N, C-alpha and C positions, 0 to 999 in steps of 0.2 A: 211518215216513217223516219226514224232517227238513222244516222250514219251507221250506228252498230247494227241495227236491224237490217239495213240494206246490205251491209257487208255479210252478215250471217245467211241471208237469203241467197245472195249471190254464190256463196261458197257451197251451200247445200245443192244448189242447182248444178254447179260444176262437178261436184262429187257424184251425183247421180249420173252424169254423162260421161265422166272420165276416170271415175274411180278416186281412191284417197290419194294416190300418187300424182294426180293431176298430170298424167303423161310422163312422169319420171319413173324409170324402172329401177327398182331396188331389190336386192337379194332378200329373201325371206329369212335372213339371219344377220346377226350383228358381227361385223368384221373388225371392230375396234373395241379396245378395253374401255370400260366406263372410268371416267375421270372424276374425282371429288369435285363438287360444287360448293362455292362459298369460300374458297381460299383467299387469304389476305394477300395484298389489299383487295378488298371485295369491291372492285370497280368493274361493272359489266359494260364493255363498249359494244355498241350495236352496228350492225351492218344494215343500213336503212337508206334506200334509194329515193323514196318519196313517202308522202303521207297525205291524207285527206285534208288536214289543216294546214300544212306547210307547202303542199304541192311538191314540185320537183326539188330534190336536195342534191343528189348526184346520180342521175338516171344511168349512166353507162359505166359506173364504177365496177370494177372486177372484184368479187367477194374475197378471193384468195389475197389478191394485192392489199385490199383494205385490212384484212386480218393480219397480214405481214407487218403492216404499220402499227397495229395494236401490240402484236408480239414483241417488236423491237423496243417498245416503250414499257415493257414489263407487265403487260396485261395478261391475266390468267383466265379470264372469264369473258366469252364474247357471245353476244346475242345475235342470232341470224333470223331476220324477219323472212319468213317463207310465203306469206300471202301474196298473190300474183297481181290482182286487178287494182288494188288501192295502195300497195306498197312496193309493187314491182319486184318481188322476191320470188324464190323457188326452193323447192327441196334439193334441187341441184346445187344450190348455194351452200346449204348445210353439208352435203355430202362432200363437196369439193374442199371446203374449209377443214373438215374433220381429216380427210385423206392427206392434206398438206401439213396439218398441225395436229396430230393425234393427241398431243399433250395438253392441248387447250380443253377447258371445260366449256362445252356449247350448250346454250340455251335456245331450244326452239321457241320462237315467239310467233304465234299464229292464233287463229281463233278455233282452238281445239274443240271438237264437237263430240266424238265418241271414242270407243276403245280402239277402233281401227286406226284412228289419227295417232293414237299413242304408240301403237305397234309400228307404224310407218316412221314416227319419229325416233324410235329406238333403233330401227334397222338403218336409217340414214346417218346415225352417229350422234344423236342428241344425248347429253348427259343429264340434261334437266329440260322441263318444258313449262310453259306458262299456261296456267288455268285461270280463266277469267270468271270470277264468282258471278258477275251479272248475267252471264250467258245461261247458267244452269240452276236447277233447283238443288236443294240440299242432297237429296238422294242421288241424283246423277253426279253431282260434284264429287260426293264421297266415293262413288263407284269408280270414277276416273282417276282420282287421287290414289286409291288403293291399287289400282292397275299399274299405274306408273312406278309406285313404290315397290311393287312386286317384281317389276323388271329391273329394279336396282337404280332407277332414275330418281332424281330430285324433282320437287314441284314447287315453283314459285307461284303462289296462289295470290292472284290479284284482287284487290278490293278498292271500291270507289266511294262507298257511302255506307251509313249505318246498316242498311239491309244486307249488304255483302258482308259486313263485319259479323253479323249474326250467323250467317252460313259459315264463315270461316271459324268461329268460335266453337262449332260443333265438331270441326276437323282438328283444330289446334295444329295447323301446319307448322313445319320447322322453318319455312321461309315464307314471309308474308310481303308481298309487293303492295305498296300503297301508291296508286296512281292519282294524282291530282288533275289529270285530264278527264273532263266530263265527256262520258262516251255518247251523249245525245248530240253535242255540237263540237266536241273534241277542243273546247276551250280550257286553258290550264288555269287553275287556281291554287298556287303553292301553299297557301295556308291551310287548305283542305287536308293535306297529308299530315300536317302537324296536329290538327284537331283530332284525326282519326287515330293517329299514333297514341294519342293520350287515352284512348278507350280500349287499346288492347290489353287484355288481363291475362294472357297466357304466355308462356315462354317461347319466343320466336326470334328469328333473326329478321329484322325489318329492312326492306329495300325501298329506298326512295325513287319513284319512277316519274319521269317527265319533269322538265323545267330546270334541268341542270345545265348551265351554260357558263359557269365561272367557279373559281376557287371559293368565292364567298358562298355561292349556293351549296357546294359540297360541305363546307364548314358548318353551315347552318344545318344541314341535314344530320351530320354527326353530332352536333350539339343537341339536336332534338332527339337522339336516341336511335337513329338509323345506324345499321351497321355496314350497309352497302348502298351504292347508287347504280342506277341504270342510265346510261347516257347515249343518245342516239344522234340527233341532229348536230349537237355541239361538237362532237369529235368527228363526225363526218365532214363537217364544214372547216374545222380548224384542229388539226391533229396536235398542235402545240398545247392545246388544252389538256391533253392526257397527262403530261408531265406535271402540270400544276395541280391536277387532281390528285395524281400520285403523291406529291409533296404534302398535301393536305392530309392523306390518309396515314402515311408512314413517316414524312420528313425523311430523314435517314436516322433521326435520333429522337424519335418519340412524337406522339400526336399533340403537338403544342396547341394547335387551334381547338381541338376538340376538348382538351382539359380547361382551356381559358373559357371558351363559350359555355361550358357545363357549369361554370361558377357564377354566372349572371343571375341576379335576383331581380325580380320585378321592382322598379322605381329606384334602384340603387346602381350607381355606376361602378364599373370595375375600377379598381385603383392601383396604380403602379407607383411605388416610391422609388425614385432614381437617385443616383449619386452615392450609393452605398459603399462605404469603405471600412466599416468596422462591424464586427461580428455582433455586438450588443445592439447597434442600430438595426441590423437586419432581423435580430430576434424580436425586438419591439414591434416593428413594422408588421411582421408576420403575425404576431400574437394579437394585434389590434385589428387585423382584417385586410392586410394588403394582399391583393391577388397576384401581384408581380413585383419582384425586386429587380432593380436595374443597376448593373455594374458597369461603369465607364472604363473602356480599354482603349481610350484615345488621349491625345495630348490635352490634359484638363487638370485644374487644381483639385478635381474630384476623381482622379484616376485610381481605380481600386487595385489592390495587390491581387496578383494572378491566383495566389493560393486561397484567397478568401472564399470563393464559391465551394472549393473543396471541403472547407471546414463548416459548411451549412447544410449538410446532408440531413440533418435532423429536422430541418424546416420544411414542411410540406406545402411549399409555395413555389409558384413558377419563377424561374431565374432567367433574365435576359442580359446579354452582353451588348453594350452599346458601343459601336466602332464607327469609324469613318473608313469606308473601303478604299482600297488602293490597287491600281494596276489594272491591266486588261489581258486576259480575262479577270474579273473581280476576285480578289483574294483578301484574306484577313491573316492577322498575325498567327503563327504556329502555336503560340500558347493559348490563344482563344480557341482555335481549332481543336486543340487537345481538351480543353474544358467541354466543348461540345460533344466530342466523340466518347469522352468519359461520362457523359450524362450529368455534368455539374452544371451545365447551362442548358436551357431548353430552346432558346431561339436567339436570333441576332436582331438588334435594331440598327439599322444603317442610318447614320445621322450626318453624312457628308454630301458629296455632290454626285452620288451614284445615280446612273440613269435607269430609266425603266428597262432598257435592253440588258444592262449588266445584271440586274436583279433576275431577269427572266432566266438567266443561265446558272443561277446560284442554287445548289442543291439543299442547303440547310433550311429549316423553318426560319422565316424572317419577315420583317416588314420594314416599311421606310418611314422616316420623319422628314417632313417637308417644311422648311421655314417659309412662312407666308409672306411674301413681300408685297404682292398685289393680286388682284383677281385672276391674272393670268396663271398663277400658281394652282388655282382651281382645276384648270383643265389638265395640268400635269398629274394630279393626284389619280385620275382615272386611267392613266397609262401604265401604272406600277403593277405588276402581276402578283400582288399580295392581297389577302382578304381585307386588311385594314391599312390606312395610312395615318400616322400621327402628325397632327399639325402644330407647330411651334412658331415662336416669335422670330422674325428676322431682324438681326442686327449685324451690320457689316463686320466681317472679320471674327465673329464669335458664333461658333457652331451651335452653342446650347447653354443652358444654365445662366441665362441673362436676368432671370427674375422679372421679366417684362411680359405683359399679356399680350396676346394676339389682338389686334383690333377687332372690336365687337363686329363691325360690318362684315369682315372676312369670316369670323366664326359662324355668323348667321347665314351667310351664303354657302359655307361649307356643310353646315348642319342640314340645309335644305336639300342637298345633293348626295350626302354620303353619311353613313354611321359615324358620328363625331368622336374622334379620339383627340383629346386636347391636352396640350402642355403649355408652359409658359406663365409664370407669375401666379401660380395657384398655391394657396396656403391657408392656414387656419382662419384668417381673417376674412377671406373672400370665397372659400369654397362653397358655402351653402348658397350664396348668391348665384355662383357659376352653375352649380347643379340645378338649382330651380329655374334659372332663366334659359339655360342651353340644353338641359337634359342630355349631357354626353353619355356615350356608351362607355367610355373609359377616360379618367383623368390622370394625369402624370404630374406629380409634384417632387421638387427637389430643393432648390436653393431657399424657398420660403420656409423650409422646415429645419434650417440650419443656424448654428451659432458661428460657424466658420465653414468655408468650403470643404465638404465631405464629412462634416462632423454634425450629426443631427442633434437637435435640441428635443429632448424627450417630452418636455412639457408641450412644445408646438406639435409634436407628432400625436400625442394623446388629444390635444384639443382638435387637431385636424380630422381625425376619425369620429370623434363626437359630433363635430358639425356635419359630417357626411351622413351620419344616422339621423340627425335631426332634419336634414333636407330630405332624406328618404321618406320620413314620417308625414311630411307636408303633402 
């Protein structure tokens, strides 16, 4: 008997003995207005005390206090696990959270079996409920789906495999949850969700369930076409993750990571052309296929005019400001902040001595560049709270633009541990070799494309992109 079959059998036995409320007394009417499900940012944080796969997570946590943590961090959708024996939940949790936070959109997450389960969910204050396709045949699934919709609730229809997808295709639900946790043994296979997502051929809001434990996970889900994520264990164990997920979804100034990862193509690295100081150089780089343009706003011979990004609104390419942060708490120049708030920059690249703790408090979409001095810097990379870290060459007293390559030994060790973002000494004469040898996710080129600091040589730029295309084709 699988874990799922065991849970269903146990739940049916308890319902026969105790009724659908399982001992919780509920009014036979709803005392709370229905709240829309799926509001942005579509991050569903879960109240989850334990699970069959992870065991005890936070056994004695108070549901209302946990919901308060979520509310304080801007979360609008909360999943309440109400199964008692395997997840230590209760309908009392759902009722108590709705009484305390009537403005929250609450998803009842349980092993819903019949129409009475749906009635009890509605009376307890659920605005949406989870229907697991694996549990029901198409006829029953359709009947339960229509019952919930008739009451005004939304349904997150959860699928796990191709068979489930066929059931969902008959209903074409507004919300489809793809759970990469195999219900037979509760093992998580994150790639499964992306495989199934590619087979959905109806208009639906896809929610990534299971396996979200970092900003990178959320960024990957968004890049894979998902509109929302459901996070349980990750936020129960570490509430600071919520802020990081929030920044991935909205940043405060646009979904930088979603846009960037959506531009990825098989076999071809993302390209960033940095040290842009002139409109004509930015235009050429964008036309030839750059994914990101970098504008340096720090002491450098390549420092860009602050007005330049404002003159490039016609270029549909991501724009990043390169700075060296200053002060505690971390701050940036007012002019750079104005470019961010005005939408002229999409993100910030910190290229100074900023610590992981400083970036953890920073609200703009951002990432860190680390100058690789030795293998100890590899450990530092993992500490930064951003989906990617760019590695660059270490030269004492020079923060960037040295034209020197990162030692191959360090590049290989970094690539073995992290998605490789590589800067330092990359140009038209060596980019093909670098792409073929290291298979970087992103390459960053600046000084090797110049006639003089900040002045791009258009012939070098043209050759650079041709060499990238040749490397891709090999």
